[in-house]
C-alpha positions in Angstrom: 15.5 64.6 -38.5 13.6 64.1 -41.7 9.7 63.3 -41.9 8.3 61.0 -44.3 4.8 60.0 -45.2 3.9 56.3 -46.6 0.9 55.7 -48.4 -1.4 53.1 -46.7 -2.5 51.3 -50.0 0.7 50.5 -51.9 3.5 51.7 -49.5 5.0 54.2 -51.6 7.3 56.9 -49.7 6.7 60.4 -49.8 8.8 63.4 -48.4 6.6 65.0 -45.9 4.5 67.9 -47.0 1.6 69.7 -45.2 -0.7 68.9 -48.0 0.2 65.3 -48.2 -0.1 65.0 -44.5 -4.0 66.0 -44.8 -4.7 63.1 -47.4 -6.4 60.2 -44.9 -4.4 57.6 -46.9 -0.8 58.4 -46.1 0.9 57.9 -42.6 3.7 59.8 -41.3 6.8 57.3 -40.6 10.1 57.3 -38.9 13.1 57.4 -41.2 14.2 53.9 -40.4 10.7 52.5 -41.4 10.9 54.6 -44.5 14.3 53.2 -45.7 15.2 50.0 -43.5 18.2 49.3 -45.5 19.9 52.7 -44.4 19.9 50.9 -40.9 21.8 47.6 -41.4 24.6 46.9 -39.3 27.6 47.2 -40.8 29.3 44.0 -39.7 27.0 40.8 -38.7 28.9 37.7 -37.3 27.5 34.5 -37.7 27.4 31.7 -35.0 30.0 29.2 -34.5 29.0 25.8 -35.6 31.8 23.7 -33.9 31.7 21.4 -37.3 34.5 20.1 -39.2 34.1 21.4 -42.3 37.4 20.1 -44.4 37.5 16.4 -45.0 40.9 15.0 -45.8 41.7 13.4 -49.5 42.5 10.1 -47.8 39.2 9.8 -46.4 37.2 10.5 -49.7 36.0 7.2 -51.1 37.0 6.6 -54.5 34.0 4.3 -56.4 35.4 2.4 -59.3 33.9 3.3 -62.6 30.8 1.3 -64.0 31.4 -0.1 -67.4 28.2 -0.7 -69.1 28.8 -1.9 -73.1 25.5 -1.6 -74.1 24.9 1.9 -72.8 28.6 3.0 -74.2 27.5 1.3 -77.8 24.6 3.3 -77.9 26.2 6.4 -77.2 28.9 6.0 -79.4 26.5 5.5 -82.5 27.6 7.4 -85.6 31.2 8.1 -84.4 34.1 7.4 -86.3 35.9 4.5 -84.8 
């Protein structure tokens, strides 16, 4: 098993060496603490919600388009007719 040292101030990880281990600003940590991304489970499953996520097209309400003559005239200023 590999040994690692972590700087207490900035969290930087070093390979274990006797010289660094004597420094009071470092602490020995396990590989899992040093590199947690290596120990993420390969497959995580989510919870079942039980919600109906598909909505048929017939159930979606269709709103009529809103006509605003004043807004349409302002938006089309400068356009060729």
